[in-house]
C-alpha positions in Angstrom: 91.9 105.7 113.7 94.0 107.6 111.1 96.5 110.3 112.1 96.2 113.5 110.3 99.3 114.7 108.4 99.5 118.1 106.8 95.7 118.5 107.4 94.8 115.3 105.5 94.7 111.5 106.0 97.0 109.7 103.6 97.7 106.1 102.6 100.0 104.1 100.3 98.4 102.9 97.1 100.0 99.5 96.4 98.3 99.2 93.0 99.7 102.6 91.8 103.1 101.4 93.1 102.9 98.2 91.2 101.8 99.9 88.0 104.7 102.4 88.3 107.4 99.8 88.6 106.0 97.3 86.1 107.5 97.2 82.7 104.7 97.0 80.2 105.1 94.2 77.6 104.7 95.0 74.0 101.9 92.8 72.4 104.1 91.4 69.7 107.3 90.9 71.6 109.5 87.8 71.1 109.4 86.9 74.8 105.6 86.7 74.7 105.9 84.3 71.7 108.4 82.1 73.6 105.9 81.7 76.4 107.8 83.5 79.1 105.4 84.5 82.0 105.7 86.5 85.1 105.8 90.2 86.0 108.8 92.2 84.9 109.6 95.4 86.8 112.2 98.2 86.8 114.7 97.4 89.5 115.9 101.0 89.6 112.3 102.5 90.1 111.6 99.7 92.6 114.7 100.5 94.7 114.2 104.3 94.6 110.5 104.0 95.6 111.4 101.5 98.4 113.9 103.9 99.8 111.5 106.8 99.6 108.8 104.8 101.4 111.3 103.8 104.1 112.2 107.5 104.6 108.5 108.5 104.9 107.7 105.6 107.3 110.8 106.1 109.5 110.6 109.9 110.0 111.1 110.5 113.8 109.2 113.8 114.1 107.2 114.2 117.3 103.5 113.9 116.8 101.0 115.5 119.1 98.7 112.6 119.7 95.9 114.8 120.9 95.9 117.0 117.9 97.4 114.5 115.3 99.6 117.2 114.0 103.2 117.0 112.8 105.4 120.2 112.9 106.0 120.5 109.2 108.8 123.0 109.6 110.9 120.5 111.5 110.6 117.6 109.0 113.8 116.5 107.4 114.7 117.3 103.8 114.7 113.6 102.8 111.2 113.2 104.2 109.9 116.3 102.4 111.4 115.2 99.1 110.2 111.6 99.4 106.7 112.6 100.5 106.3 115.1 97.7 107.7 112.6 95.1 105.4 109.8 96.2 102.5 112.2 96.3 103.2 113.4 92.7 103.3 109.9 91.4 100.1 109.0 93.2 101.7 106.4 95.5 100.6 108.4 98.5 96.9 109.4 98.2 94.5 111.2 100.5 92.0 108.9 102.3 89.0 111.0 101.6 
């Protein structure tokens, strides 16, 4: 059972998260010629997104379990900013 937040059901898209932090390799880069393998990612983007996800996941607002509603006017500023940013970058998506 999913809990409704802001009138929608949301989930974290791990593929979108992976794509956002991954550093795309240029086809003719020297590293590719040297045979280096493995995924490279932006540590700064990773850390910021990690913090935003932690903020969203740890919000302590009361939820009415019968209604599945969160009081949006009582949410913290860090939660609102993190949720909106993750939504804009398609890390948080609606389930339907």
